[in-house]
C-alpha positions in Angstrom: 106.0 112.6 115.6 103.6 111.1 113.0 105.5 109.1 110.4 102.9 107.6 108.0 99.6 105.8 107.6 99.9 102.1 106.6 96.7 100.7 105.1 96.2 97.0 105.6 96.7 94.7 102.6 92.9 94.4 102.3 92.3 98.2 102.4 95.1 98.7 99.9 93.4 96.3 97.6 90.2 98.3 97.8 92.0 101.6 97.3 93.6 100.3 94.2 90.4 98.9 92.7 87.6 101.2 94.1 86.8 102.8 90.7 85.9 99.4 89.2 84.5 97.7 92.3 82.2 100.4 93.6 79.3 99.5 91.3 79.4 95.8 92.5 80.6 96.2 96.0 79.2 93.0 97.4 80.8 90.7 94.8 84.2 91.8 96.1 83.6 91.0 99.8 84.3 87.3 100.4 82.9 86.2 103.7 86.1 84.7 105.0 87.9 88.0 104.4 85.3 90.0 106.3 85.2 87.5 109.2 89.0 87.7 109.7 88.8 91.5 109.5 86.1 91.7 112.2 87.8 89.2 114.3 91.0 91.3 114.3 89.0 94.4 115.4 87.2 92.5 118.2 90.6 91.1 119.4 92.2 94.6 119.7 89.0 96.1 121.3 89.1 93.4 124.0 92.9 93.8 124.8 94.0 95.0 128.2 96.1 98.1 128.4 99.3 96.0 128.8 98.4 93.8 125.8 97.7 96.8 123.6 101.0 98.3 124.8 102.9 95.2 123.6 100.9 95.3 120.4 101.8 98.8 119.4 105.5 98.2 120.2 105.9 95.5 117.6 103.1 93.0 118.1 101.0 94.3 115.2 102.7 92.1 112.5 100.2 89.2 112.9 97.3 91.6 112.3 98.9 93.4 109.5 96.8 91.9 106.7 93.5 93.0 108.3 94.1 96.2 110.2 95.5 99.5 109.2 98.0 101.5 111.4 99.2 104.9 112.3 103.0 104.9 112.6 104.8 107.3 115.0 108.5 107.9 115.6 109.1 108.6 119.3 112.1 110.0 121.2 112.3 109.2 124.9 112.6 112.5 126.8 114.6 110.8 129.6 117.3 108.9 127.7 117.0 110.2 124.1 116.4 106.7 122.7 114.3 106.6 119.5 111.7 104.0 118.7 108.5 103.5 116.6 105.0 102.5 117.5 102.0 101.5 115.4 98.5 102.3 116.6 95.8 100.0 115.0 92.7 101.5 113.2 90.0 99.9 111.2 90.5 100.0 107.4 87.8 101.3 105.0 86.6 98.4 102.9 83.3 97.6 101.2 80.1 99.0 102.7 81.1 101.4 105.5 78.1 100.7 107.6 79.1 97.0 108.0 80.6 94.9 105.2 78.4 92.0 106.3 75.4 93.8 105.0 76.1 92.2 101.6 75.4 88.8 103.1 72.0 89.6 104.7 70.5 92.2 102.3 66.9 91.6 103.0 66.9 92.1 106.8 67.8 95.0 109.1 70.8 93.0 110.5 74.0 95.1 110.3 72.2 98.2 109.1 73.2 100.0 112.3 76.1 97.8 113.3 79.3 99.4 114.7 81.2 96.1 115.1 83.7 97.2 112.4 84.9 100.3 114.3 88.0 100.5 116.3 87.9 103.6 118.6 91.0 105.3 119.9 91.7 104.9 123.6 93.0 108.4 124.0 95.7 110.7 122.7 99.2 109.6 121.7 100.2 110.2 125.3 97.7 107.6 126.4 99.2 104.9 124.2 102.7 105.7 125.3 101.8 105.2 128.9 99.5 102.1 128.7 102.0 100.1 130.8 102.3 102.8 133.5 100.5 102.6 136.8 100.6 106.4 137.2 99.3 109.0 134.7 101.6 111.6 133.2 101.0 115.3 133.8 99.4 115.6 130.3 97.1 112.7 131.0 96.0 114.0 134.4 95.1 117.5 133.0 93.5 116.1 129.8 89.9 116.7 129.0 87.9 114.2 126.9 85.5 116.0 124.5 82.7 114.7 122.4 81.3 117.1 119.7 78.1 115.6 118.4 76.5 117.4 115.4 73.2 115.8 114.8 72.6 114.6 118.3 68.7 114.3 118.5 68.6 113.9 122.3 70.9 112.2 124.8 68.9 109.0 125.5 67.6 108.5 122.0 68.4 104.8 121.5 66.9 104.6 118.1 69.6 106.7 116.5 72.6 105.3 118.4 73.4 108.9 119.2 75.1 110.7 122.0 74.4 108.2 124.8 75.5 105.3 122.6 78.9 107.0 121.8 79.5 107.8 125.5 78.7 104.2 126.6 80.7 102.8 123.7 83.9 104.6 124.7 83.3 103.8 128.4 83.8 100.1 127.5 87.4 100.9 126.7 87.8 102.9 129.9 87.5 106.3 128.2 85.0 108.7 129.9 84.0 112.0 128.4 84.4 115.1 130.6 82.6 117.4 128.2 79.9 116.9 125.6 78.8 119.6 123.1 75.8 118.6 121.1 73.7 120.3 118.3 70.3 119.3 117.0 68.2 121.3 114.5 64.9 119.6 115.2 63.0 121.3 118.0 63.1 119.4 121.3 60.2 119.6 123.8 60.6 120.2 127.5 63.4 118.2 129.2 63.7 115.6 126.4 67.1 117.0 125.3 68.7 116.3 128.7 66.8 113.2 129.8 69.1 110.5 130.9 72.3 112.5 131.2 74.5 110.8 133.8 75.4 112.9 136.9 79.2 113.0 136.0 78.4 114.6 132.7 75.9 117.3 133.8 78.4 120.1 134.4 80.3 119.4 131.2 77.2 119.0 128.9 76.1 121.7 126.5 73.1 121.2 124.2 72.2 123.6 121.4 68.8 123.1 119.9 70.1 125.0 116.9 71.5 124.0 113.4 75.2 124.0 112.8 76.7 126.1 110.1 79.2 125.3 107.3 80.3 129.0 107.0 84.0 129.1 107.8 83.9 131.8 110.4 80.3 131.3 111.7 80.0 130.8 115.5 77.8 127.7 114.8 80.5 125.9 112.8 81.6 122.9 115.0 85.2 123.3 113.9 85.3 126.8 115.5 84.0 125.3 118.7 86.7 122.7 118.7 89.5 125.2 118.0 88.2 127.5 120.7 87.7 125.0 123.5 90.3 122.3 123.0 94.1 122.0 123.3 96.4 119.4 121.8 96.6 117.3 125.0 92.8 116.9 125.0 91.1 113.8 123.5 88.6 115.0 121.0 85.8 113.0 119.2 83.8 114.7 116.5 80.7 113.1 115.0 79.1 114.8 112.0 75.7 113.3 110.9 73.0 115.9 110.3 71.6 114.3 107.1 72.3 117.3 105.0 74.9 116.5 102.4 75.9 120.0 101.3 76.6 121.2 104.9 78.4 118.0 105.8 80.6 118.0 102.7 81.5 121.6 103.2 82.7 121.0 106.8 84.6 117.9 105.7 86.3 120.0 103.1 87.2 122.6 105.7 88.6 120.0 108.0 90.8 118.6 105.2 92.3 122.1 104.8 92.5 123.1 108.4 95.7 121.7 110.1 94.8 123.2 113.5 91.4 121.4 113.6 93.0 118.2 112.3 95.7 118.3 115.0 93.0 118.6 117.7 90.6 115.9 116.5 91.5 112.3 117.5 88.4 110.4 116.2 86.2 111.7 113.4 82.9 110.0 112.4 81.2 111.1 109.3 78.5 109.4 107.1 79.3 109.7 103.4 76.2 109.8 101.2 76.4 107.3 98.4 74.1 105.0 96.4 74.3 101.2 96.8 71.6 98.6 96.1 72.2 96.7 99.4 71.4 99.8 101.4 68.9 101.5 99.2 66.2 98.9 99.9 66.3 99.9 103.5 66.0 103.6 102.8 69.7 104.4 103.1 70.9 106.5 100.1 
């Protein structure tokens, strides 16, 4: 049972001051703070399953200043004992693309960095069984879904799109069984499916068609997610179609749709904002 979200001390500082800091973001990002923050993320991403298991069962205190956490209250189905766990997640501070952008404004370094992200390793069931050598029934039957709205084509390395996400999660031993992708821009010939690995072919759907923000439209990604997925599945949803009105409408729907929120484990969304450190590189 979900208990509460605990922002890190650094994120809480940003939450409390964002209205006055947002116009001069970079002046409130000391390099030492960012380095410690990124080091904490790197350390958790590199943990073995057993190390992460120990971390979420009480070892998170030493990271508390730099990482945020989802807290859950758990009841053991076998003996009825109750305990709590804390799953780490990156906080939202500074420039969301990469806070280090402020320290190297004139180059393209960090413009497409993802070093500050801390992907989930699976569902809550996954975290509860990190120390187990055998998978639970829910884990065995689980499907891993990636819904990619704004996919370009699978092997497009310039956009860090679908292939990049699939490869990124595979580094933490999470492999997608199903990928559903949408791209509005017309794709020629076999470009849309070029480079798809054999193990994904049967679970890969590509729609060369725009998504819709209309609540009951068949092309609304949230409707796909609710129709295809169950709570035991692991679901990643990436929304980046470079159309602010459509994206904002879908985000608003997600906020007010408990069924969709319950199904989605990781949600990636690019907020559109103005900042001088990014504007000079064409990012608005």
